[in-house]
GUFI-458467 format. One record per atom (N, C-alpha, C): x, y, z. Coordinates in steps of 0.2 Angstrom, whole numbers, plus 5000, padded with zeros to 4 digits. Example, Ala and Ser with C-alpha at 12.3 -4.5 7.8 and 13.67 -1.06 7.14 Angstrom:
// GUFI-458467
506649725039
506249785039
506649845039
506449895035
506849955036
506450005039
***
This chain:
// GUFI-458467
512854794928
512254724920
511854744919
511854734914
511154764907
510654724910
509954764912
509554734912
509254684906
509454724900
509054684894
509354644889
509254594884
509754554881
510054624878
510754584877
511254624871
511254584865
510754614860
510654574855
511254544850
511654604848
512154614842
512754534848
512954544854
513254494857
512954424856
512354434858
511954364858
511854324849
511954364847
511954364838
512354324838
513154364838
513754324837
513754254842
513454244846
513654204851
513254154849
512554164844
512454094843
512754084836
512854114833
513254104826
513854044828
514554074833
514854044834
514653964839
514253964842
513953904843
513553864837
513353874834
513053844827
513753834825
514153864824
514753824819
514953784822
515053784827
515553724834
515053654833
514253694833
513953634835
513953574827
513753614821
513953574815
514553544816
515153574818
515553524819
515653464821
515553464828
515453414835
515053384830
514653384826
514353304822
514553284814
514953334811
515353314806
516053294807
516353294814
516753254815
516753174816
516153154818
516153074816
516353074808
516453104806
516553074798
517453104798
517853134801
518353134803
518953104804
519253074798
519653014801
519052964802
518752954799
518252884799
518652824800
518352784806
518452724807
518152674803
518552624804
518352574800
517652534803
518052524808
517452494815
517452534822
516952574821
516752634826
516452594833
516352544833
515952514839
516752474843
517152534846
517552534851
517852574853
517952564861
518152624863
518852664861
519252624859
519652654854
519752694850
519052694848
518752754842
518452794843
517952784847
517352824850
517952834859
517852834861
518152874866
519052874867
519452854861
519952884861
520152914853
519752914849
519852934843
520352914839
520552834839
520752784835
521352784837
521752824844
522352854845
522852864839
522452914838
522652924829
523153024828
523153044834
523153124834
523953124834
523853164831
524653204829
524853234834
525453284834
525853344839
525253404841
524753424834
524553514837
523653474836
523753424834
522753394835
523053394843
523453344847
523453334852
523653404856
523953454856
524053504858
523453544859
522853564854
522453594855
521853554858
522053464858
521553444860
521653424869
522353444870
522553454879
522453514881
522453554877
522453664879
521553654879
521153624875
520453624876
520353594883
520453544885
520353494890
520553534898
521253564896
521553594901
521353634904
521353684897
521253774901
520453784898
519953774903
519253784903
519053834903
518153824901
518053914903
517953924911
517953874915
518153894923
518753924925
519153894919
520053934919
519853994919
519454004912
519454074908
519154114912
518654094918
518154144923
518454154929
518754094930
518854084939
519554094940
520054114938
520654114937
520754204940
520354254933
520454314935
519954314940
519454294942
518954294946
519254294952
519654264954
520154234961
520454314963
520854324957
521154394958
520854444960
520254434958
519854514957
519554524962
519354454966
519154444973
519754444980
520354404977
520854404983
521554434982
521554464975
522254464974
522754434971
523354444973
523954394972
523754324971
523354314979
523554224979
522954194972
522854244968
522254204963
522854204960
523354204959
524154174954
524354124954
524054084960
524454024960
524353964955
524053974949
523653944944
524153954940
524754014939
525053984933
525853964936
526053984943
526853934944
526553874943
525953844944
525653774946
525853754938
525553754932
525553754927
526053764925
526653784927
527453784926
527653714928
527453734934
527753654937
527553584934
527053584929
526653544930
526853484924
527353534920
527653504912
528153474914
528753484918
529353454918
529153384923
528453394925
528453314929
528253274926
527553294921
527253244916
527653204911
528053284910
528753244903
529153194907
529153164912
529453104916
529053054916
528353044918
527953004916
527352984913
527053034908
526453014903
526852974897
527652964894
527752944889
527752874893
527952854897
527852784900
526952774900
526752804902
525752774902
525752764897
526052824891
525752794884
525952754880
526452714883
526952664880
526552614882
526552594888
526252544891
525552514892
525252584890
524452574886
524152564880
524752574876
524552554870
524752504867
525352454872
525552394870
525152344872
524652364878
524252314882
523452364879
523452404876
522552404874
522352434879
522752484886
522352534891
521852574889
521352574889
521052644888
520852684894
520852664901
521152734908
521652714911
521652734915
522352724922
522252684927
521352664927
521352584930
521252554925
521252544922
521452474916
522452464918
522552524918
523552514919
523452494928
523252514931
523252494938
523052414939
522552424937
522252334937
523052284935
523152314929
523752274924
524352264928
524752314933
525152324935
525252284942
524752294945
524552274951
524252224950
523952194946
523552124945
522952144952
522452204954
522152214960
521452244956
520952204957
520352244952
520152284957
520152274966
519852344971
520352394970
521052374969
521352474969
521052484962
521252444957
520652474951
520052494950
519552484955
518852514955
519052544961
519352584964
519552634969
519852694965
520252674961
520552734956
520052744951
519652704947
518952724943
518352754948
518252734953
517652794956
518152864960
518552874962
518952924963
518852964957
519052944950
519052974946
518253014943
517952944944
517252984940
517053024943
517253024953
516753074959
517153134958
517953144955
518153204956
517753224948
517753194944
517453254937
516953254937
516453224941
515653264940
515753344942
515853354948
515953434949
516353474942
516653444940
517253474937
516953484930
516353444925
515753464921
515353514924
515253504930
514653564930
514853634931
515453644933
515653704935
515853724926
516053694920
516053704913
515153714912
514653714914
514153724914
514053804917
514053794922
514353854929
514553914922
514953884917
515353944915
515053984909
514453924906
513953954901
513453994903
513253974911
512654034914
512854074915
513754094916
514054174917
513754194912
514154164906
514154194901
513354244898
512954184901
512054184896
511954254903
511954254909
511854294914
511954354911
512654364909
512854424907
512454454900
512354414898
511854454891
511454454891
511154424897
510454444897
509854404896
510154334894
509654284891
509354234899
508854224897
508254184903
507854234907
508054294907
507654344911
507954354917
507754374923
507854394930
507954314935
507854334940
507654284945
507054264946
506654314945
506054304946
505754274941
505954244937
505854234929
505554154932
505254124928
505154064929
505654004928
505753944930
506453924930
506753894924
506053854921
506153834915
506553864908
506053944909
506353984905
506954034906
507054024913
507854054915
508254004912
508253934914
508653884912
508453884905
508153904901
508153854894
508653854891
508953914889
509653924885
510153874888
510253844894
510853804898
510553734893
509853724893
509553654895
509853644886
509453704881
509653694874
510753674873
511053694876
511753694876
511953644878
511453604882
511853554888
511653504881
510853504878
510653454873
511053464869
511253494865
511953514859
512453454860
512853494867
513453464869
513353384869
512653354873
512553304873
512553244867
512253304862
512053254855
512553234850
513153304851
513653294848
514153214852
514253224857
514853194861
514453124857
513953104859
513653024858
513853004851
513753064847
513753024839
514553024839
515053074841
515553094836
516253064843
515953054848
516553024852
517053094853
517853064855
518053114856
518453144851
518053124844
518353174838
517953244839
517453244842
517253304841
517353374845
517753354853
518153404854
518653414851
518953364850
519753364846
519753414840
519053414836
518953464832
518853554835
518353534839
518053614839
518553644844
519053604846
519753654852
520053704847
520153674840
520653714839
520153784837
519453794837
519153854835
519053904844
519153844849
519253874854
519653914858
520353864855
520753904858
521253934854
520753944846
521054004843
520754064847
519854064847
519554114849
519854134855
520054104861
520554114866
520954184865
521354144860
522254164860
522154234857
521454244851
521254314850
521054354856
520554334860
519954374864
520754424871
521154354871
521654374876
522154434874
522354414864
522654464863
522554544863
521654544862
521354594862
521254624867
521254574872
520954614879
521554634883
522154614881
522854644885
522854694883
522854714876
522854774873
522554844874
521954824873
521554884871
521054914878
520954844881
520554884889
521154894893
521854894892
522154944896
522255014896
522155024887
522355094883
521755114885
521155074885
520355144889
520455134894
520855114899
520855114907
521355164909
521955174902
522155234903
522955204905
523055134904
523755124904
523955074911
524355034911
524354974916
524455004923
525055074923
524955104928
524455104931
523955144928
523455154932
523055084932
523155034931
522754964930
522954924939
523354934939
523854904944
523754964950
523855024947
523655064955
523155044957
522555054954
521955044956
521754974960
522054924957
522054864961
522254874967
522754874970
523354894972
523054924979
522554994976
522055034984
521754974982
521254954980
520854884985
521054874989
521554804986
521854774990
522054794998
522354834997
522554885003
521854925008
521554945003
521054945009
520554885011
520554825009
520254795012
520754755014
521454775016
522054725020
522054655016
522054635010
522154595006
522854555005
523154585005
523854605004
524254624997
523754664995
523954704989
524054654985
524754664980
524854644972
525454574975
525354584983
525754524983
525354474991
525554394991
525254374997
525354395004
524954395007
525054415012
525454345015
526054365022
526454315024
526154255028
525554255029
525054205031
524754145028
524654175022
524554135018
524954115010
525454125014
526154105008
526354015007
526153995013
525953915014
525353915010
525153915012
524353915008
524553914998
524753964996
524953964990
525353924988
525953904990
526353864987
526253794988
525753764994
525853704993
524853694987
524653744988
524053734983
524353734976
524653774973
525153764966
525353704967
525953674971
526253604971
525553544973
525353554975
524753504975
524353504969
524253554966
523853554960
523953534954
524753554953
525053514947
525353464949
525153434955
525353334955
524653294953
524053334957
523253324953
523153324945
523353384941
523353394937
523253344929
523553314930
523453244925
523453174927
523253174933
522653124936
522153114936
521953174932
521353174931
521253134926
520453104924
520253064919
520353094911
520153164913
520153194905
520853194902
521253214906
522053234905
522353194901
522253104904
522253054901
522153044896
521553044894
520953034890
521453064884
521253134883
521753174878
522253134878
522753134883
523653094884
523553014877
523252984879
522952924875
522752934869
522552954866
522252994860
522852984856
523453004858
523953034855
524152974849
524452984843
524952924841
525552904843
525852924845
526552904848
526852934853
527352894856
527652924862
528052994860
528153004854
528453044854
528253114852
527453114850
527053154851
526853174858
526953124862
526753164871
527353204873
528053174871
528653214872
528553264869
528453304864
528553354861
527753404864
527453384866
526753404868
526853444876
527453414880
527553434886
527953494885
528453484878
528953574878
528453604876
527753604872
527553674868
526853694872
526753624878
525953654883
526153694885
526753734888
526953794893
526653854888
526453854884
526253894880
525753944882
525253884884
524653894887
524653934894
525253914898
525553954904
525554024904
525754034898
525854124896
525154144896
524654114892
524254144890
523754134895
523654094904
523454104907
523754164912
524454184910
524754254915
524454314913
524354304907
523854354903
523154384905
522954314906
522354294906
522054314913
522654294917
522654324925
522454394928
522854454923
522754534923
522054544922
521654504919
521054524918
520754534925
520954514930
520554534937
520754594939
521354604938
521654694938
521054734935
521154724928
520854754924
520054764926
519854724927
518954704931
519054764937
519454774942
519554814945
519254904945
520054904941
520054954936
519455004933
519054954931
518554964926
518054984931
517954954936
517454984941
516854924941
517054844940
516554814937
516254784944
515654784947
515154794951
514954714949
514954664955
514654604954
514654574960
513954534962
513954494968
514254444969
514154404963
514854344961
515654354957
515954364963
516554344958
516554334952
516454254950
516154234941
516054274938
515654314938
515254354933
515754414933
516354424934
516854484934
517054504928
517254444926
517454434918
517154434912
516654404912
516054424905
515854504908
515654514914
515554584915
516054644912
516654634912
517254664911
517154664901
517054614899
516854604893
516454634890
515854644894
514954674893
515254744891
515454794896
515654834899
516354884892
516754834893
517454884889
517254874882
517354774879
517254784871
516554814868
516654844862
515954824856
515754774857
515054764856
514454694857
514754654853
514854674846
514954614844
515954574848
516054624848
516854574851
516454534857
516054574860
515854554866
515454474865
515354484860
515054414858
515554354857
515954394853
516554334853
516954334859
516954364864
517354334870
516854284873
516054304872
515954244877
515854214875
515854174867
515854104863
516454104864
517154134865
517654084866
517454064874
517254084880
517154064885
516453994886
516053994881
515553974879
515853914877
516253894872
516653844870
517153814871
517353854877
517853844881
517653794886
516953784888
516753744892
516353694888
516253684881
516053624878
516453584877
517153604875
517553554874
517753504880
517953554885
518053504890
517753454895
516953494894
516553444897
516353414891
516453404886
516353324881
516953304883
517453304885
518153254885
517853224893
517653294897
517653244903
517053194903
516553194901
516053154901
516353104898
516653074892
517053034889
517452974894
517753034896
518252984902
517852964908
517453004911
517052984916
516752894914
516552924907
516152864905
516552794904
516852804901
517652744900
517752724905
517952764911
518152724916
517552674920
516852694921
516352654920
516252584919
516252594912
516252534905
516952504907
517552514909
518052464906
518052444915
518052484920
518152474926
517652454933
517252464930
516352444932
516152384930
515952414922
515352384919
515752294919
516252314914
516552254912
517052214918
517452254923
517652204929
517252164932
516752214933
516052174940
515552154938
515152174930
514552174927
514752124922
514852134917
514852094912
515452094909
515952034912
516552024908
516652014902
515951964899
516151954892
515952004890
515652094888
515752124885
516152134880
515752134875
516052174866
516252214865
516652224860
516852304860
516352344859
515652304856
515252344852
514652374859
514852314864
514352324870
514652374875
515452374875
515752424878
515552514877
515752504869
515752554866
514752594867
514452544868
513452584868
513452594876
513752534882
513752564886
514052644889
514552634885
515252724886
514752754885
514252774878
513952814875
513452834881
513152784882
512352794887
512752844895
513152804896
513352844902
513752894902
513952904895
514153004897
513653034895
513053004893
512553054894
512253064902
512353004906
512153014911
512553054914
512953054914
513653104917
513453164917
513153194910
513053264909
512253284913
511853224912
511153244917
511453244922
512053224927
512053234933
512353284935
512853314929
513253384930
512653424931
512253424926
511753484924
511253474930
510953454933
510653444938
511053464944
511653444945
512253484950
511953554952
511953594943
512253654943
511253664943
510953664941
510053664941
509853674947
510153644952
509753654959
510253664966
510853664965
511353674970
511553774969
512053794976
512053844974
512853854970
513053884966
513653884962
514053904963
514153924972
514853924975
514953844979
514453804979
514453734981
514853704975
514453704970
515053684962
515753694963
515953734964
516653774966
516953734971
516753734978
516853704982
516953634981
516553584979
516453544977
517153494972
517053544966
517853554962
518253554968
518453594969
519053584974
519253534979
518653494980
518653414983
518753384979
518653394973
518753344970
519553324966
519853384967
520553394967
520953364973
520553374981
520853344985
520853254985
520453224983
520353154979
520753124975
520853164969
521153144961
521753124965
522153184968
522753174970
523053114974
522553074977
522453034982
522752954978
522552954969
522652904963
523452934962
523952954965
524452974961
524952934963
525152914969
525452834972
525352784968
524752754966
524652704962
524852714954
524552774953
524752784945
525452784942
525752864944
526552874942
526752814948
526952794954
527252764958
527152714952
526552654951
526652594947
526952604941
527052664939
527352664932
528152674932
528452664937
529052664940
529452604941
528952584948
529252524951
528652514952
528552424954
528252374957
528352344964
528852384967
528852394974
528052384978
527852434977
527152444982
526952404981
526452384988
525852324987
525252334986
524752324982
524252324980
523852354987
523952314992
523352324999
523852375000
524352395003
524652435004
524252515001
524552514993
524052574990
523452594991
522852534991
522552534993
522252584998
522552545006
522452575011
522852665012
523452665008
523452745008
523052765005
522652754999
522252804996
521552795002
521352735005
520752755008
521052815015
521552815017
521752855023
521752915018
522152935013
522152995009
521353025010
520852985006
520352995004
519953035011
519952975016
519552995021
519653055027
520553055026
520753145030
520553195025
520553195017
520453235016
519853275015
519253225013
518753235014
518153255022
518553235025
518453255034
518753325035
519453335033
519653395032
519253465031
519053435025
518753495019
518053505019
517753445025
517053455028
517253525034
517753525036
517753555043
518053615040
518053635035
518353705032
517453765030
517353805035
517053835035
517053925032
516553965028
516954035025
516154075025
516154115024
515654165027
515154145024
514854095018
514454065016
514254005017
514653975019
514453895019
514753875026
514553845029
514653785037
515053735033
514953695029
515553645026
515653655019
516353625019
516753625012
516753695008
516953765016
516953805011
517953845009
518153785007
518853805005
519153735004
519953725005
520153705003
520853695005
520953745010
521453735013
521353745020
521853705025
521753705033
522553705037
522553705042
523053705047
523553605045
524253635043
524553555040
524553525050
524353485050
524553425057
525453455057
525653475066
526453465065
526653515063
526553545058
526953605056
526653685058
525653685058
525353735060
525253805055
525653785049
525553835044
524653815043
524553845036
523853845034
524153815026
523853735024
523953725020
523453685016
523753675009
523353645004
523053575008
522453565007
522053505011
522353435007
522253444999
522753374998
523253354999
523753394999
524553384997
524653355005
524153415010
524453345017
523953275017
523653265013
523253195012
523453175010
523853175003
524153134999
524853115002
525253165008
525753155011
525553095016
524953085018
524953045024
524753005022
524452975014
524452915009
525052865007
525452925006
526152895003
526452875012
526452895018
526752875022
526352805024
525752785022
525452735027
525552685019
525752705015
525752645007
526452625011
527052655011
527652645012
527652595019
527452615025
527552575028
527152505029
526452515028
526052465025
526352405019
526852445016
526952385010
527652355016
527952385018
528552345022
528252285027
527652315030
527452265034
527152195030
526652195025
526452175020
527052125017
527552165014
528152115012
528552055018
528352085022
528652045030
528351985032
527552005030
527351945031
526951895024
527551925020
527651895012
526751875011
526251935010
525651935008
525451935002
525151894999
525051894990
525051934987
525551954982
525452014980
525151984973
524852044968
524452034962
525152004955
524752004951
525151984943
525452054941
525852064938
526052114933
526052074928
525752104921
525652084916
526052134912
526352194915
526952184910
527452214911
528052214907
528552194906
528952274907
529652254907
529952334907
529852364900
530252324895
530252374888
529552384886
529152364891
528252394888
528352474891
528952514893
528852584897
529152624892
529552594887
529952614882
529652624873
529152574875
528952564869
528752604864
528852634856
528352674853
528152624848
527452684844
527052614841
527452614835
528052624833
528352604824
528852534831
528952524834
529352474837
529052404832
529452384832
529652304828
529152264834
528652234833
528152204837
527552234843
527552314844
527152344847
526352354844
526252304846
525352304844
524952314850
524452364849
524052344856
523852274855
523952254863
523752184864
523152174865
522552124864
521752134868
521552094872
521252104875
521052054881
520551994875
520151954877
520051914874
519251944873
519051984878
518252024875
518452064870
518852114866
518852144863
519252114857
519452064856
519852054851
519452064844
519752084840
519352094834
519252164831
519252224837
519052274836
519752324831
519552364829
520052424825
520352454827
521052444827
521552514830
521852544826
***
């Protein structure tokens, strides 16, 4: 790693950063709303995005700086086991094709802004809605932190901020500036800012990967040499080479399946989805989003290239930025670093907006100020979006970066426990609201306790997300085991509660709501009294 600052790369990085900053503030004028003081406008972009804007927004939302850095870093450190991210993104799209259009339809019909809004309306339970909201906020916080970790990794490789002995303020000043800019334009422009910037982010990432997949192997002597070097390293380390070890195959499969089930439970995924203008936009996106899986597969190969290039780093998260620094001309290294940096800004903005919407609609409005006006909701959401980002920044600046990564894995375990209430509720009203809440609690408790007991060479607790599956004896993804327990408890308790004739909540939805489209007669957003008069 270079000791000095890479001036050329830093200059290119700053130019791109300034460009997207300007775009972020100008986004407030893009598709400007008649009434900006509603969550539909600030938090969902007016529910007006078409196919391509939604595609870039979802891509920018799901394929983050963490993806860019962590997926090839996992392959650099652990071999083919790191490829689990590729099959899980393939599994997820047929899955979401079945339920996302239904969620969009019922949300459009009733003016739902969050998944918790839907759960409350479907099951008539503020308690269950609160559980889903709190889970979403908790799971999102470390995810935002990891985006800042991605920016910091790039800054470290460029030599910005000085060495480890540098004053903490000077060392972290570039990250503080990036955070301040992100916070400012998110507050000003809402979801329109990341939607506009996503075009730049994804274009840069595709360019960088296309160049890297051709240019770097040529410099290294071809793919035969790349795979040969990687195979030699894994064989020497007894890490399974280019194929996962038999002992790790259950972990690989359950992690891929569990991650696929969890991905669209995250609030930011749903926020990007609900910003679409029609049900058909969602259906089309589920068919073209797999293009990002192709990109991810090529991106993963960079882990092998880092091995073949002789990249030596103590933190695997720095492997790919260092590979770009070593292999690319300085100016193009700056482009690659900008792709990673902007790849952090877009999802961080969407995540903070999604978490803020959950707090505003399902905590502030439901429990603190039920008569909140649309303007008050928007103001609270803006302020909370700032607090969420501040929390993530404090997390990054005060804790070990590996802790941030493991807490993000814990977030995945948590968010998967909302699947029965959300996806189950989209297809059936059979589940009892109290059973869903109890199942959620069982999954959350088991998942958290099990993850707490996992140790790693550097951590005594929360050292990973895999543990022995009870009754099977194989090592598997904790989140999927917790999910199975969640479902079993939910089903059993539903039978019991129905037999006892326990009071069920009122369902405010009707069957036709789940297949309605924006152009259908009578399908306009139905607003609760407190939001009447807002522009949609």
